C-alpha positions as CSV (number, residue, x, y, z in Angstrom):
1,M,-4.6,16.0,-18.9
2,K,-1.3,17.2,-17.4
3,R,-3.2,19.8,-15.4
4,S,-5.3,17.1,-13.9
5,L,-2.5,14.9,-12.5
6,S,0.7,14.9,-10.4
7,Y,3.4,12.2,-10.7
8,V,6.3,11.1,-8.5
9,P,8.6,8.7,-10.2
10,D,10.8,6.1,-8.5
11,Q,14.0,8.0,-9.4
12,V,13.6,11.7,-8.5
13,A,15.9,14.4,-10.0
14,F,16.0,18.2,-9.7
15,Y,18.3,20.9,-10.9
16,P,21.1,20.5,-8.3
17,W,22.1,24.2,-8.0
18,M,18.5,25.1,-6.9
19,S,17.5,25.3,-3.3
20,V,14.4,23.5,-2.1
21,R,12.6,26.8,-2.0
22,E,13.7,27.7,-5.6
23,T,12.7,24.2,-6.8
24,L,9.2,24.4,-5.3
25,D,8.7,27.9,-6.7
26,Y,9.9,26.8,-10.1
27,L,7.5,23.9,-10.1
28,A,4.7,26.0,-8.8
29,S,5.1,28.4,-11.8
30,F,3.8,25.7,-14.1
31,R,0.6,25.2,-12.0
32,A,-2.6,27.1,-12.0
33,N,-3.1,26.2,-8.3
34,W,-0.6,25.8,-5.5
35,N,-1.5,25.3,-1.9
36,R,1.1,27.2,0.1
37,K,-0.4,26.2,3.4
38,I,0.0,22.5,2.7
39,E,3.5,23.2,1.3
40,L,4.5,24.8,4.6
41,E,2.9,22.0,6.7
42,L,4.7,19.3,4.8
43,L,8.1,21.1,4.8
44,E,7.8,21.3,8.5
45,R,6.6,17.8,9.0
46,F,9.4,16.4,6.8
47,Q,11.9,18.8,8.5
48,L,13.2,20.0,5.1
49,N,15.4,23.1,5.0
50,P,14.1,25.4,2.2
51,A,17.5,27.0,1.8
52,Q,19.3,23.6,1.2
53,R,20.4,22.9,-2.3
54,T,18.7,19.9,-3.9
55,G,22.0,18.5,-5.0
56,S,23.0,17.9,-1.3
57,L,19.7,16.1,-0.4
58,S,19.6,12.4,0.3
59,K,17.4,10.1,-1.9
60,G,14.7,10.1,0.8
61,Q,14.7,13.9,1.1
62,R,14.5,14.3,-2.7
63,T,11.5,12.0,-2.7
64,Q,9.9,14.2,0.1
65,V,10.4,17.3,-2.0
66,A,8.9,15.6,-5.0
67,L,5.9,14.6,-2.9
68,V,5.4,18.1,-1.6
69,A,5.5,19.3,-5.2
70,A,3.0,16.7,-6.3
71,V,0.5,17.3,-3.5
72,C,0.4,21.1,-3.5
73,P,-1.2,21.6,-7.0
74,E,-4.2,19.6,-5.6
75,T,-4.8,17.7,-8.9
76,D,-7.6,15.2,-9.4
77,L,-5.1,12.3,-9.7
78,L,-1.8,11.6,-7.8
79,V,0.4,8.9,-9.3
80,L,3.1,7.5,-7.0
81,D,5.8,5.0,-8.1
82,E,7.4,3.4,-5.1
83,P,6.9,6.5,-3.0
84,T,8.6,5.2,0.1
85,S,11.8,4.0,-1.7
86,G,14.9,5.2,0.2
87,L,13.0,6.4,3.3
88,D,13.8,5.4,6.9
89,P,11.5,2.4,7.7
90,I,10.6,4.0,11.0
91,V,8.9,7.0,9.3
92,R,7.5,5.4,6.2
93,R,4.0,4.8,7.6
94,E,3.6,8.2,9.1
95,F,5.1,9.7,6.0
96,I,2.6,8.2,3.5
97,E,-0.3,8.9,5.8
98,A,0.7,12.5,6.0
99,V,0.9,12.8,2.2
100,I,-2.4,11.0,1.6
101,G,-4.1,13.1,4.3
102,A,-2.7,16.4,2.8
103,Y,-3.8,15.3,-0.7
104,Q,-7.3,14.4,0.3
105,Q,-8.2,17.1,2.8
106,G,-9.2,19.6,0.2
107,I,-12.0,17.6,-1.4
108,P,-12.4,14.4,0.7
109,G,-13.5,11.4,-1.4
110,H,-13.1,13.2,-4.7
111,R,-9.4,12.7,-5.4
112,T,-7.7,9.5,-6.5
113,I,-4.2,8.2,-5.6
114,L,-2.7,5.4,-7.7
115,V,0.3,3.8,-6.0
116,S,2.7,1.3,-7.5
117,T,4.6,-0.4,-4.7
118,H,6.2,-3.7,-3.5
119,L,5.9,-2.6,0.2
120,I,2.3,-3.6,0.6
121,T,2.1,-3.7,4.4
122,E,2.8,0.1,4.5
123,F,-0.5,0.8,2.7
124,E,-2.6,-1.7,4.7
125,G,-5.7,0.1,5.9
126,L,-5.2,2.9,3.4
127,I,-6.2,1.1,0.2
128,D,-9.7,1.1,-1.2
129,E,-8.9,-1.2,-4.1
130,F,-5.8,-3.0,-5.2
131,T,-4.5,-4.8,-8.3
132,I,-1.9,-7.6,-8.2
133,M,0.3,-7.7,-11.3
134,D,2.8,-10.4,-12.3
135,R,5.2,-9.7,-15.2
136,G,2.9,-7.0,-16.6
137,R,-0.2,-9.2,-16.4
138,V,-3.2,-8.3,-14.1
139,V,-3.8,-11.3,-11.9
140,L,-6.4,-9.9,-9.5
141,T,-8.3,-6.7,-8.9
142,L,-10.5,-6.4,-5.7
143,N,-12.0,-4.0,-3.3
144,A,-9.8,-4.3,-0.2
145,D,-12.6,-5.0,2.3
146,T,-14.0,-7.7,-0.1
147,A,-10.6,-9.3,-0.3
148,R,-10.3,-9.5,3.5
149,E,-13.7,-11.2,3.7
150,R,-12.9,-13.7,0.9
151,Y,-9.4,-14.7,1.8
152,Q,-9.1,-16.4,5.1
153,K,-6.5,-18.4,7.1
154,I,-8.0,-21.3,8.9
155,R,-6.1,-23.2,11.6
156,A,-7.2,-26.5,13.2
157,R,-5.5,-28.7,15.8
158,F,-6.7,-32.3,16.3
159,A,-6.2,-34.7,19.2
160,Q,-4.8,-37.3,16.7
161,P,-2.9,-36.8,13.4
162,V,-4.8,-34.8,10.9
163,P,-7.5,-37.0,9.3
164,E,-7.7,-37.5,5.5
165,L,-10.0,-34.7,4.3
166,D,-11.3,-33.5,0.9
167,L,-9.7,-30.0,0.9
168,K,-10.0,-29.2,-2.8
169,A,-11.9,-26.0,-1.9
170,A,-8.7,-24.7,-0.1
171,L,-6.3,-22.4,-2.0
172,R,-3.4,-23.8,0.0
173,V,-3.0,-26.6,2.5
174,H,-0.2,-27.1,5.1
175,R,-0.1,-30.1,7.4
176,D,2.2,-30.3,10.4
177,G,1.6,-33.3,12.8
178,R,-1.7,-32.7,14.5
179,E,-2.1,-29.2,13.1
180,L,-3.6,-28.0,9.8
181,E,-3.5,-24.6,8.2
182,L,-5.6,-23.7,5.2
183,I,-5.8,-20.6,2.9
184,A,-9.4,-20.1,1.7
185,N,-10.6,-18.0,-1.2
186,G,-14.3,-17.6,-0.7
187,A,-14.8,-21.1,0.7
188,G,-14.1,-20.3,4.3
189,A,-17.5,-21.3,5.7
190,E,-17.5,-24.6,3.8
191,L,-14.1,-25.5,5.0
192,M,-14.9,-24.5,8.6
193,E,-18.0,-26.8,8.6
194,L,-15.9,-29.7,7.2
195,L,-13.3,-29.3,9.9
196,R,-16.0,-29.1,12.7
197,Q,-17.3,-32.4,11.6
198,H,-14.0,-34.0,12.8
199,S,-14.1,-32.4,16.3
200,P,-10.8,-30.5,16.3
201,E,-9.4,-29.5,19.7
202,A,-9.0,-25.9,18.4
203,L,-10.3,-24.1,15.3
204,S,-9.8,-20.5,14.4
205,T,-10.0,-18.2,11.3
206,E,-8.6,-14.8,10.5
207,S,-8.5,-12.5,7.4
208,L,-5.3,-12.4,5.4
209,T,-3.4,-9.2,5.1
210,L,-3.0,-7.8,1.6
211,E,0.6,-9.0,1.5
212,E,-0.5,-12.5,2.4
213,I,-3.2,-12.3,-0.3
214,F,-0.5,-11.2,-2.8
215,V,1.7,-14.2,-1.9
216,A,-1.2,-16.7,-1.9
217,T,-2.4,-15.5,-5.3
218,L,1.0,-15.7,-7.0
219,K,2.0,-19.1,-5.4
220,T,-1.1,-20.9,-6.6
């Protein structure tokens, strides 16, 4: 099992007297396979100095070294616990795309990445399936595309104050003067038809982001 997976914990620690180069060589010695080409590409992309001692690295740099070490063995499963913790927000998105791209390029579609994170927006567009957990309990597991189709935000504006409507099918309802905002979970078409019957001045719908789905699910 250990040969089949790589893991990057939230808190990364190395032998502080080793250089980045020595650390990677040490970790590679435990692996049957180690992709030196990917190692070089990621070291250059992250601008890591192989001669620098790990004890003098920042938290973000240590995480980068750990990710290089996790990707290079090209295991079947890569487990990441808060992988962008401690990283500059400007480079987070590019950083995780680089890691995922390097990990999957060997056998596209045949490797799995399991990510535990609170920074949901950074993985928007990269996630195939997600699970929302609350205090150790699984609340929701969905395919990401299915979730975007099911969860919708509907906005309506009326010429007069919002009429009294039966909105039990909505997950959440917010009224503000002549404007109405609904969060729908699979009942979007039904709610849109109900609103059209009352001739709104404006009516629009859009898919929720994964972060909005997370908030809507836990607030209900």
